[in-house]
C-alpha positions as CSV (number, residue, x, y, z in Angstrom):
1,M,140.7,173.4,111.3
2,H,143.9,174.0,109.1
3,R,144.0,177.7,108.3
4,G,142.6,179.0,105.2
5,L,140.0,176.3,105.1
6,R,136.3,176.8,103.6
7,W,133.5,175.1,104.2
8,R,130.5,175.6,102.7
9,L,127.6,175.1,105.2
10,A,124.9,176.4,103.0
11,T,125.8,173.4,100.2
12,V,126.2,170.6,102.4
13,A,122.4,171.9,103.7
14,L,120.6,172.6,100.7
15,T,122.9,169.2,99.2
16,V,122.0,166.4,101.5
17,L,118.5,168.3,103.5
18,T,116.9,167.4,99.4
19,G,114.7,164.6,100.9
20,A,115.0,165.4,104.0
21,G,111.6,163.5,105.4
22,A,113.6,160.0,103.8
23,L,116.7,160.9,106.5
24,G,114.3,161.4,108.8
25,A,111.8,158.2,108.1
26,C,114.9,155.9,109.2
27,G,112.9,155.5,113.0
28,G,114.7,154.4,116.3
29,D,117.0,156.2,118.3
30,D,120.3,157.7,116.8
31,D,122.5,154.8,118.1
32,G,119.6,152.2,117.4
33,G,119.2,150.8,120.4
34,G,115.6,151.1,120.5
35,S,113.9,148.9,118.3
36,G,117.9,146.7,117.8
37,S,117.0,147.9,113.8
38,S,119.7,150.0,112.1
39,P,119.2,153.0,110.8
40,Q,118.9,153.6,107.2
41,L,122.9,154.4,106.2
42,K,123.4,158.0,105.0
43,L,126.2,158.1,102.2
44,G,128.3,161.1,100.3
45,Y,129.9,160.7,97.3
46,F,130.7,162.5,94.0
47,P,129.7,162.7,90.6
48,N,133.1,162.1,89.3
49,I,134.2,158.6,87.9
50,T,136.7,158.9,90.7
51,H,134.1,157.9,92.9
52,A,132.7,155.5,90.4
53,T,132.7,152.7,93.6
54,A,130.1,154.7,94.5
55,L,128.1,155.5,91.8
56,V,128.0,151.7,90.3
57,G,127.4,150.3,94.3
58,V,124.3,152.9,93.9
59,Q,123.4,152.2,90.6
60,K,123.0,148.8,90.5
61,G,121.6,147.8,94.0
62,I,125.1,146.2,95.4
63,F,124.9,148.7,98.6
64,A,121.1,148.0,98.9
65,K,121.9,144.0,99.0
66,H,124.6,143.9,101.5
67,L,122.9,146.9,103.4
68,G,119.3,145.4,103.2
69,T,117.9,148.2,102.1
70,A,119.3,151.1,99.6
71,P,121.3,154.0,101.2
72,K,120.2,157.8,101.6
73,T,122.4,159.5,99.2
74,A,123.6,163.0,99.2
75,T,126.2,164.5,97.1
76,F,129.2,166.4,96.9
77,N,131.7,168.6,94.2
78,A,134.5,168.4,96.8
79,G,135.9,166.9,100.3
80,P,135.5,170.1,102.7
81,A,131.9,170.0,102.1
82,A,131.7,166.8,102.0
83,V,133.5,166.4,105.8
84,E,131.0,169.0,107.0
85,A,128.1,166.8,106.0
86,L,130.0,164.2,108.1
87,F,130.9,165.8,111.2
88,S,127.1,167.2,111.2
89,G,126.2,163.7,111.3
90,A,124.1,164.6,107.8
91,V,126.2,161.6,106.7
92,D,127.4,158.8,108.0
93,A,129.8,158.0,105.8
94,T,131.5,159.2,102.7
95,F,133.9,159.0,100.0
96,V,136.0,161.7,100.3
97,G,140.0,162.7,99.4
98,P,142.6,161.8,101.3
99,N,143.2,166.0,102.2
100,P,139.5,166.3,103.5
101,S,140.2,163.2,105.1
102,I,143.2,164.7,106.5
103,N,141.8,167.6,107.6
104,A,138.4,165.9,109.4
105,W,140.9,163.9,111.1
106,A,143.2,167.0,112.4
107,K,139.9,169.1,112.9
108,S,138.8,166.3,115.4
109,H,141.6,165.4,116.6
110,G,141.0,162.4,116.2
111,K,137.9,161.7,117.4
112,A,135.8,162.4,115.1
113,V,136.2,159.5,111.7
114,H,138.8,156.9,110.4
115,I,139.6,156.1,106.9
116,I,138.0,152.3,106.3
117,S,139.1,151.4,102.8
118,G,140.8,152.5,99.3
119,A,138.4,153.6,96.6
120,A,140.5,154.3,94.0
121,S,144.0,155.3,92.8
122,G,145.0,158.1,90.1
123,G,142.8,159.9,87.7
124,V,143.9,163.7,88.1
125,S,145.3,166.2,85.3
126,L,146.6,169.3,84.8
127,V,144.5,170.2,81.5
128,V,146.1,173.8,80.1
129,K,145.3,175.7,77.1
130,P,147.6,175.4,73.8
131,G,150.7,176.8,73.9
132,I,151.5,176.5,77.5
133,N,154.2,173.9,77.4
134,G,155.8,173.8,80.7
135,V,155.3,174.8,84.5
136,Q,157.1,178.3,84.0
137,D,154.8,179.0,81.6
138,L,151.9,179.1,83.9
139,K,153.0,182.2,85.1
140,G,150.6,184.9,85.4
141,K,148.2,182.4,84.4
142,K,144.8,181.4,86.4
143,I,144.7,177.9,87.0
144,A,140.9,176.5,88.7
145,T,140.5,173.4,91.5
146,P,137.7,172.0,92.6
147,Q,137.6,173.5,96.5
148,L,140.2,175.5,98.5
149,G,141.9,172.8,100.9
150,N,140.8,169.4,98.8
151,T,142.8,167.0,97.1
152,Q,143.9,168.6,93.8
153,D,144.6,171.8,95.5
154,V,146.8,171.1,97.9
155,A,148.3,168.9,94.8
156,I,149.0,171.9,92.5
157,R,149.6,174.7,95.6
158,Y,152.6,172.1,96.1
159,W,153.6,171.0,92.4
160,L,153.8,174.6,91.9
161,K,155.6,175.6,94.8
162,K,158.7,172.7,94.2
163,N,158.8,174.3,91.3
164,G,159.8,177.6,92.4
165,L,156.1,179.2,92.2
166,K,154.0,180.8,94.4
167,A,150.3,180.5,94.3
168,N,148.7,182.3,97.3
169,K,145.6,181.2,98.9
170,D,144.4,184.7,98.8
171,G,144.2,184.6,94.7
172,S,148.1,186.2,94.4
173,G,151.5,185.0,93.4
174,D,153.4,183.5,90.3
175,V,149.9,181.7,89.4
176,K,146.5,182.5,90.6
177,I,144.5,179.8,91.3
178,V,140.7,179.6,91.2
179,P,139.0,177.6,93.3
180,Q,135.6,176.7,92.0
181,D,133.0,173.8,90.9
182,N,134.0,171.1,88.1
183,A,130.7,171.9,86.6
184,Q,132.1,175.8,86.3
185,T,135.0,174.5,85.4
186,L,133.8,172.9,82.5
187,Q,132.5,176.4,81.1
188,T,135.2,178.8,82.5
189,F,138.3,177.1,80.2
190,A,135.4,177.2,77.0
191,Q,135.5,180.9,77.6
192,G,139.1,181.2,78.5
193,N,138.3,182.3,81.4
194,I,141.0,180.6,82.8
195,D,144.2,179.1,81.9
196,G,143.4,175.5,82.9
197,A,142.5,173.2,85.8
198,W,143.8,170.8,88.0
199,V,141.2,168.1,88.2
200,P,140.0,164.6,88.3
201,E,138.4,162.4,85.7
202,P,136.3,163.0,84.0
203,Y,136.5,167.1,84.3
204,A,140.2,166.0,82.8
205,S,139.3,164.5,79.8
206,R,136.4,166.6,78.9
207,L,138.3,169.6,79.3
208,I,140.5,167.1,76.3
209,L,138.2,166.0,74.2
210,E,135.3,168.7,74.3
211,S,137.6,172.1,74.8
212,K,140.7,171.4,72.9
213,G,143.0,171.4,76.4
214,K,146.0,169.4,76.4
215,R,147.5,167.0,79.3
216,L,150.2,169.3,80.8
217,L,151.0,167.0,83.0
218,D,148.9,163.5,84.3
219,E,149.4,163.7,88.8
220,K,150.3,159.9,88.6
221,T,154.1,161.0,87.5
222,L,154.5,162.4,90.3
223,W,153.7,159.5,93.1
224,P,156.4,156.6,93.2
225,G,154.9,153.4,91.1
226,G,152.5,155.9,89.4
227,K,149.7,154.8,92.7
228,F,148.0,157.9,94.7
229,V,144.9,157.4,96.2
230,I,142.3,160.2,94.7
231,T,139.3,158.2,96.3
232,N,139.3,156.9,100.2
233,L,135.8,156.3,102.4
234,L,135.3,157.8,105.1
235,V,133.4,157.2,108.7
236,S,131.8,158.7,111.3
237,Q,133.5,156.7,114.6
238,K,130.3,157.6,116.6
239,F,128.7,155.5,113.8
240,E,131.7,153.1,113.6
241,K,131.0,152.2,117.1
242,A,127.6,152.4,117.2
243,H,126.7,150.4,114.2
244,P,129.5,148.0,113.5
245,D,127.3,145.4,111.3
246,Q,126.5,148.5,109.3
247,V,130.0,149.0,108.1
248,K,130.8,145.9,107.3
249,K,128.4,145.5,105.1
250,L,128.9,148.4,103.5
251,L,132.3,147.4,103.2
252,Q,130.8,144.3,101.2
253,G,129.4,146.4,99.2
254,V,132.4,148.2,98.8
255,V,134.1,145.1,97.6
256,E,131.9,143.9,95.8
257,S,131.3,146.8,93.6
258,T,135.2,147.5,93.2
259,D,135.6,143.5,91.6
260,Y,132.6,144.8,89.4
261,I,134.3,147.8,88.3
262,N,137.9,145.7,87.6
263,Q,136.0,142.6,86.6
264,H,132.8,144.3,84.1
265,P,133.8,147.4,82.5
266,A,131.8,148.1,79.7
267,E,128.9,147.2,82.3
268,A,130.2,149.7,85.0
269,K,130.9,152.5,82.6
270,A,127.4,151.7,81.1
271,A,126.0,152.2,85.2
272,V,128.1,154.8,86.3
273,N,127.2,157.1,83.2
274,D,123.1,156.0,84.1
275,A,124.3,157.3,87.6
276,L,126.1,160.8,86.1
277,T,123.1,161.2,84.1
278,K,120.8,161.4,86.9
279,L,122.9,163.2,88.9
280,S,123.7,165.8,85.9
281,G,120.9,165.2,83.5
282,K,123.6,164.8,80.8
283,P,125.5,161.4,79.9
284,L,129.1,161.7,79.4
285,K,130.7,161.1,75.5
286,P,131.4,157.4,74.8
287,A,135.3,158.4,74.2
288,V,135.3,160.9,77.8
289,L,134.3,157.4,79.9
290,D,136.7,155.6,78.0
291,S,139.7,157.9,78.3
292,A,138.8,158.6,82.4
293,F,138.0,154.9,83.4
294,K,141.7,154.2,81.6
295,E,143.2,157.1,84.1
296,I,142.2,155.6,87.3
297,Q,143.0,152.3,89.2
298,F,139.9,151.1,91.5
299,T,141.4,149.2,94.5
300,T,140.3,149.1,98.6
301,D,143.7,149.7,98.8
302,P,144.1,153.0,100.9
303,V,147.6,153.8,99.7
304,A,148.3,154.9,102.9
305,T,151.7,156.1,102.4
306,S,150.9,159.0,99.4
307,L,147.8,160.0,102.3
308,V,151.1,160.4,104.2
309,Q,152.9,162.6,101.8
310,G,150.1,164.1,100.9
311,A,149.6,165.8,104.4
312,Q,153.1,167.0,104.9
313,H,152.4,168.9,101.7
314,A,149.4,170.3,102.9
315,E,151.9,171.3,106.1
316,E,154.4,172.9,103.8
317,I,152.9,174.9,101.9
318,G,150.8,176.2,104.9
319,L,147.0,174.5,104.4
320,L,147.1,172.4,107.1
321,E,148.9,172.1,110.8
322,K,151.7,169.3,112.0
323,T,149.1,166.7,112.7
324,D,150.0,163.0,114.1
325,L,148.2,160.6,111.7
326,N,148.4,157.8,114.0
327,G,145.3,155.8,114.1
328,I,143.6,157.7,111.1
329,Y,143.1,154.4,109.7
330,D,140.9,151.5,110.8
331,L,140.9,148.5,108.4
332,G,140.6,145.7,110.4
333,P,136.8,145.3,108.7
334,L,137.5,145.8,105.7
335,N,140.5,143.2,106.1
336,D,138.3,140.8,107.6
337,V,136.1,141.1,104.8
338,L,138.7,140.8,102.1
339,K,140.3,137.9,103.9
340,A,136.4,135.9,103.9
341,S,136.4,136.4,100.0
342,G,140.3,134.8,100.0
343,K,141.7,138.6,98.7
344,A,144.7,140.3,99.8
345,Q,144.7,141.8,102.7
346,V,145.4,146.0,102.7
347,S,148.0,147.7,104.6
348,D,147.7,151.0,106.7
349,K,151.7,151.8,106.3
């Protein structure tokens, strides 16, 4: 495990074990060998618009159609908690950001997980109070991220370092980084307890539209062609080996969900909002939905080059040991699905 990463086991247990009877009702042996039937797939994702592929796939019944039954779902606020759930077997696959995927690969020495698809590119911004007009204005300020060691946390620490500012893991330095739940960030920003946040959608748009924040930086401006992976699909190698048919069916659902989002944006926004309402109890305003969707490209392409660069960034700021990423992708099943659908295949390079 890389240095400084905090695993929130209690949060994982509470999130995943709610409705544990359904998890226990999968039946059969763990590998499904007893009855020959496949278990109910356990799928993780975040209540973020950057995870719209998952939200749409669940809400519209697309995953259920391909899998034969609706997946048992668990939601997380940030990647490290989702990865711990994957390690524990609480979920079989999870939509998650690139840096937690890298951490999972490194921690398990390449034995526990594979990235099997992309899901989204872009959709991350640094939103700050009015009056902060450049990176040097961040000295002495408090900036929130979703969780220590998650994708956005690595991104801002690296960006600050490249601009000559220190942001230490213990909260000291030129800029104080405050890891906290995204929902809490909405409150602390509105109350003036933090000066900004490096967050994914819809939280960036909400900070702007609801609390008069301003976008100081759109992260896509830091990447070649404006493309960088924000969400990919990570699967347990144990589950992948035992149930390749389920993995293929899940990927069929991912491809169809991605097509649905891109071909039916109005309906996709409505489905995402319905799903978020179920998870949070409150729908997003239309202006927030529109703003957030404009920032994100939904694609099965994992934008592999950006993941490699992200790993280098994490190494440079001391949040990851030197890691060999060779083999982290297993895109064969996805490319089989894409080829069968007449779509262009994707690369792990």
